[in-house]
C-alpha positions, 0 to 999 in steps of 0.5 A: 108710733114714734111721737114724743121723746125717747130713746132709739137704736139704730141697726146699720149694715156695711156691706164693705170695709170703709175708712172714713174720717168722722168729723174731728174724732178720728179716721176709722177703718169700719169692717164690714158687718153690723153697727148698733148706734144708740142715742136719745131724742128728747127733742123729738124721736120721730124727727131725729130717727127720720133724719138718721134713715133719711140721712142728712145734708148736713155732716152734724153728728158722728153717725152722719159720718157711718150713715153716708156708706152703711144702710139702716136696716132696723130701729129699736125704740122706746118713747120716754122722757127719760135719757136712756142711751147710756144704759142702752150702750152698756146692754149693746156692749155686753151682747154676745160678740159685741166690739167697741171699735171706736172710742168716742163715737156719739158719746161726747156729751156723757161718759161712756167709752162710745155710743157705737157697737160692732157686731160681726152678724146681726145683733139680736134684738131679743137679746138686747131687750133681755138685757134691758128687761130688768129695767122694766123697759118694753121696746118697739122695733120698725124692721124692713125696707117698707117700714123704714120707707114709711117712716121716712116718707111721712 
């Protein structure tokens, strides 16, 4: 399933508003809704996604701070040795009703505005995939608590 290297998107759900200090980046007020976070894991897709789904003991990446209060509800991914998170961010940013709330979130090692996109309602996998279809990418999807739990129990 998630073997090898790749790019992933975490779809997170935040039930209520939370104000968090996100490392040294900023103090941020996160409204309730959905967040799409994109990243690459060229050192092992499975282990990176598993860590994000489980939540880490150590706050290392910006997403770790949001994961303290938001639940992962879906994982979208592509096994590939190519670093694609910037393309994926642009696709997410251009989706209907998408908003960037935190500049620099998850994007400290590239020129992107952010790698986190906010949606008041759940983002559409089909729209996201369609926006990447001109790239010839065929994405995979993990949906639901049972699939996510099977991922973290391995």
